[in-house]
Each structure stands twice: as structure tokens, then as C-alpha cells.
N, C-alpha and C positions, 0 to 999 in steps of 0.2 A: 403225766407226772406220777411217780410211784406213791403208794400209800404212805411210805416212810416220810417222803418229803412233804406231802400234804399234812401229815400229823405234826411235823415240826413247824410248818407255817401256821397251823391252827393254834399251837401253843404260843407262838410268838404274837399272833394277833390278839389272843386272849389277854396276854400280859400287857400289850400296848393299850388296849381299850379299857383295861381294869381301872384306870384313873378316871374314866368317865362313867362306867357302868358297874353296878354292884352285882357280882355273881353269887353272893352268899348272904342274902338278906331275907331268906324265908320265901314266902309265897310269891313275892314280886321280884325274885332274883332274875337277872338277865340270863339268857340261854344262848350259847353259841352253837350253831348247827353246821354240819358238813353235808352239802346236798348230794354228795356221793352216797350217802345213806340210802336215798331212794333211787338215784339214777343207776346204781349198780344192779338193781333188781329189775330193770326194764331194758328190753332190746329195741333196736331201731325200728323194726316193723310195728311193734306194739305202740311205740311213741308216735309214729306217723299216723297210725290208725286212731289212737285215742286222743291225740293232741293236735297233730298237724291239720286234721280235717276241719278244725274250727277257724283256721286262719286263711285269709286271702293273700296271695302273693302280691297282688296289686297294692293292697293296703300296706304290706310290709315294705315294699319298695319305696312307697311314698313317705315313710317315716323320715323325718328331717336328717337324722344321723346317717341313715342308709343313702338317702338321696344325695347328700353332700359327697359321699365317697364315690358313688356311681358316676356322678357328673364330672369328677376330677380325673382327667386322663392319667395323671401321674400317680394315682392311688388305686382306685378300684376296691373291691371288697371280696374276701374269700367266702366260700360256702359256710365254713365254720363260723366266721364272724356274723354272717347273715342269719344263721340258725340260732345264734345266742339269744335272740329275742324270744324264741319259743322256750328255751331252757329256763330263762328267768321267769317267764310267765308260769311255767310249770312249778317252779319253786314257790311262787306266791300261792298257787293252788294247793300245794301240799301243806304249806304253813297255815292256810285257812282251814283246811280239812282236819289237820291233826293238832294244831295249836291255837285255833280260833283267832288267827291274825286277820284283822279286818282293814288294817291300814299299812301301806308300804310307803316309806319315806326315802327319797333319794335326791341326788343332784338334778339340776334342770335337764342335763343331757340324758337322764335315765327315764324321761317321761314316756318315751315310746315303749320301753320294756315294761314299765309299771302298768301302763294302760293295757298292754297285751295281757298281763296277768288278770286285770280287772275283767277284761273281755272273756278270757277263758273260764274264770270262776262263774261268771254270769251265765255263760252258755251251758256249762256242765251242771250247775246247781241252782240257777235262777237267783242266787244270792247277790246282793249289792255290796260291794266292798269299795275301798277308797284308796286314792293315791295322793301323795303330797310331795311336791318338789320344792327345793330351795335353790336360789340362784347360785351359780358357780362362783367360787371365790376368785375375784379378779383384783388386780392392782389398778392404780389410778391410770396407768398407761394402757389398760385394756387387756393385758396379758394375764392369763389365768395361773393360779397356783396348781401345780401338778407334778407327778413324778417324772414326766418327760421334759419339763422345763428346766432351764439352767438356774442354778442357785437354789435348788430344791432343798427344803428342810424336812427331815424325817422324825417321826416320834421315837424310833428306836435309837437309843443313845449310842449304840455301836456304829450307826450310820451318820448321825449328827450328834456331836457331843452337846451336853447341856449348855456349855459356854457358847458354842457356835449358835445354838438355838436361841439363846438369850440375845446374842449380838445381832442375829437376824432381825429381831423385832426392834432393837435399838436403832437399826439402820434403815428402816422402812422410810418411804417418802412421807413428807409431812402431811400430804393430802390424804393419806390412808389412816392416820393415827386414830382419829375419833370414830371412824367407821369400824375399825378393828376393835377398839375398846368396847363398842356396843355389841359386836359379834362374839368376842372371845372372853369377856369378863362378866362378872355378876354385879359390877358397879351399876348403880341406878342410872337410867338414861338421863334423868334430870341433872345428876351430878356431872355426867360426861358433857352435857350441853353447857354447863357452867364453865367447865375446863376449856371447852372450845371457844367460848366467848373471850377468854383471856389469853388465847394462843399467841397474840402478838406481844405480850409482855416478855421481857428479856428472860431467856432460859426456860420459859414455860413449856414450849414444845418438847424440849429435851427431857424435862421432868415428866411430861405426859408419856413420852416414849418409854421412859424408865418404868413408869407405872404399868404400862402395857406389858413390857418384857417380864416384869416381876410376876404379874398375875398369870400369864400364860406358862411361863417356865415352872412355876410352883404347881400349877394344875397338872402339867404333863410329867414333870420329873420329881416333884416333891420339894419340900422346904430345904432339905440338906443340899440338893443339887443346885437349887437357886442360890444359896449362900456361897457355894463353890464358884458359880458363875460370877457373882458379885466380887468375890475375892480376886479372881483372875482379872476382871475388868479394872479393879483398883491397882493391881500389880502392873498391868500394862500401861494404863493411861494416867494414873495418879501417882505412880512410882511408890506404891505402898507394898512393901515386902513383908510386913510384920506377921501376917497370919497365913501366908501362902503355904499350901500343903503339897506333898509330892504328887498326890492324885490330881491336883489342879494342873500341874505341869504336864502330866500324862494327857490330860484333855487338850492342852495347847498343842502337844505333839500330834495328837490324833487328827485334828483338823482346824486348830485355832490359828496357827501361823506356820510359815515354812520352817523346816528343820533339816539338819543334816547329821548323819552319824559320823563321829570323829573319834580318833584314838590318839593321834600325835600331831597336834597343831602347834606350830612353833610360837606364833605370836598373834596379836590382835589384827595386824594388817593382813596376814595370811587368812585369818578367819573371816574377815570382811569380804575378801575376794571369793573364798569358797562358798559363802552364803549369798553371793551376788548382791550384797549391800554396797559393794564397791566393784568397779570394773577392773581395777588394777591396784597394785601396791602403792603407786604414786597417788592415785585418787584417795585410797584409804588413808594414807599419811596426811593428806590435806584435810580430809574430813575430821580426823582426830585433832589436828591442830586448830581447826575452826570450832572445836567444842560441840560437834554434832553427834558424837558417838558415846553410847553408854554400855556398861557391862552390868547386868542385873540392876538396872535403873540408876547406877552411879556413873556420873560423867567421867570420861577418861580424856586426859589432856596430852598424853604422850603414848608412844607405842608400848604395848603391855605384853608381858610373858605370863601365860596362864598358870595358876597355881591351884592346889586343891580347894582353897578357900573360895575360888571363883565358881566351883561346881556345887550348885544347890542340890542338897541331898546326895551329893557325890555323883550326880548324873547329868545335871542340866546347867547350861549357861545361857542367859538371855542377852542377845546383842540387839541394840536399837540404834537406828539412824533417825535422828529427829524424834518426833512424837508418834509417827504412824507406821514406820517401817521397822519390822522386827524379824528376827530369826532365832531359832533355838539350836544351840549346840548340844548334841546328845552324846555323852562320853561312854 
């Protein structure tokens, strides 16, 4: 990758983790480093001589992550991936030498790379350093959270809107609620345990999901974006249009609900077919008659010709079929 792209990624990562780390608090400010700073000054022969000689191929092959790849005929592992273990080990060595870093923390799947760094530092300097791993975040069905999994949520609001982020936590499985409250909020464990004891009380689990969604969304996106996510939720599910803002509808368009761009839609029946809320004009007509269709949360009892007043902020019209199926017309 070019230096230009790497610099852009570095800026984005800094912005994303600034809600968790303080980069401007004096002596203890967080520091974000690019390992290209030291790798660009070293060639492959020097690296093999100064680093590679401390590692046994037998040990590297027996690392769990490598072994799993080698034993699976449908995958295998490239030399680049195999060598990454040494690169991360050298990162730890440089951080220890130049920044006095004695502890590296990572996910459980990083233990092999972390322990290689500990090994390298000890062999080269006789120093004792430490590694700490935390369990990978998994759902109750055993599937891990990760960028390659379906339904992934991102910290970047351009990839996952704050509303979509908020709804993700509102829709997690009941079995995960209290585990995630302990992981992702600063609520006392004793208080979370009390909530869990009352989980069978009517609506308690929903309230606790809301508590989780609020805490995480505010932590990642801030108070203003949390309020926007709550406004959108009330708009869609509680039919409250009082405080909806244009930026809220832009979030819905981004990834909240299906949308279509329109310019000249004749009537409601046509719009329902275009948005796939109905399969035909006949079905659309029957749904309207049966009182299951709404425009901007208002029930419609007969076919409707769209007017300017139907366009929120002159741009958006929300069509709903029942309580859970929605689509946005973008004029």
C-alpha cells in the first residue's frame, strides 16, 4: 500500500479510537505509531540475520493459528502470512526498546504473535516482558464478532450509521445482554447482576437492551448521535415525528431501511410495488383497504396521490407496511 493510503488509514484509526483513548492529556497521552517508521529502514537480509535467527520454524508451524491453516486442505497459508509472526514480534521489540513498553495486549488469537515478541526481547536483551490476551468476542451461538462476519457493525459512522449501530445492540439475543453490559459499559457488576435477576419481569429485557444500546452508542458516537438514534427509533416504531431531523432521515437512507430514488411516482399503489412492499397493484390496493399501510406514520385507507406535504424536508417519504416493514422514497 502507498504511504498516502497508509496515512489516511492512520488518521481514520486515530479518530475512531479517540473516543476510548486520550491523545492530548500530557505525560500519559496515548501514542499511535506506524511500524513503517522502523521497517522502512531495514532490508530483508538484515531482518533475517538479526531477527529470523532467533526463531525455530518447528515452533512457528506449531502455533495454533498456523497449524489450523496448514491442516486444512481448502486454505493453506502464504509465506507472507507465515512471516507476520516475526514482524509483530519485532514491533514489540522496538516498542520495548524505544518506548519502554513491557506489556502487549491482544485478542486470544494473537497469543502466538505476542509470545514471539516476548521471546525475541528476552533473547536479544535478557529482559522479561509480558503478554495479556482477552477472549474473542463471541455471540451466544459461538460465532465471533469480526469484519468478515455477516451483520458486522463498524465504529466508522460512514460504514455503520449511529442509528444502525444503536439498533444492532437493541436486537442482540437475550442471552448476550448482561454479558455485553459487563463488557461494554461502566455500570457496576453488582447492578447488572440485579438487572439480570429481574430479566423475566415484563419488558425488563427490552429495557436492559435499551440501556446497553444507549451506553455503547454514546461511548462510540457521542451524546448527540445517541439522541439522533433514539429519535429515529421513535419515528419508526412509536410513530413519533415531532422532533425528527433531516440528518436523521439521511441516516435511514444510509443503512437503516431500504430506499429508492424517485422523481415521478403516480400514486401510493405504484410506490408500494416499486419499493417491494407489495408484489402487485392489486396486492397494494388490498393492503391499503385492510389498513396496513402508512405514509410518514399516518395510516392511509385509500389510494393516495403524493403531494409536497408528503415529502419530509422536501426530500423523503416513509412508507410502512405494518409495524416492521419500511421503505424510504427519496425525491
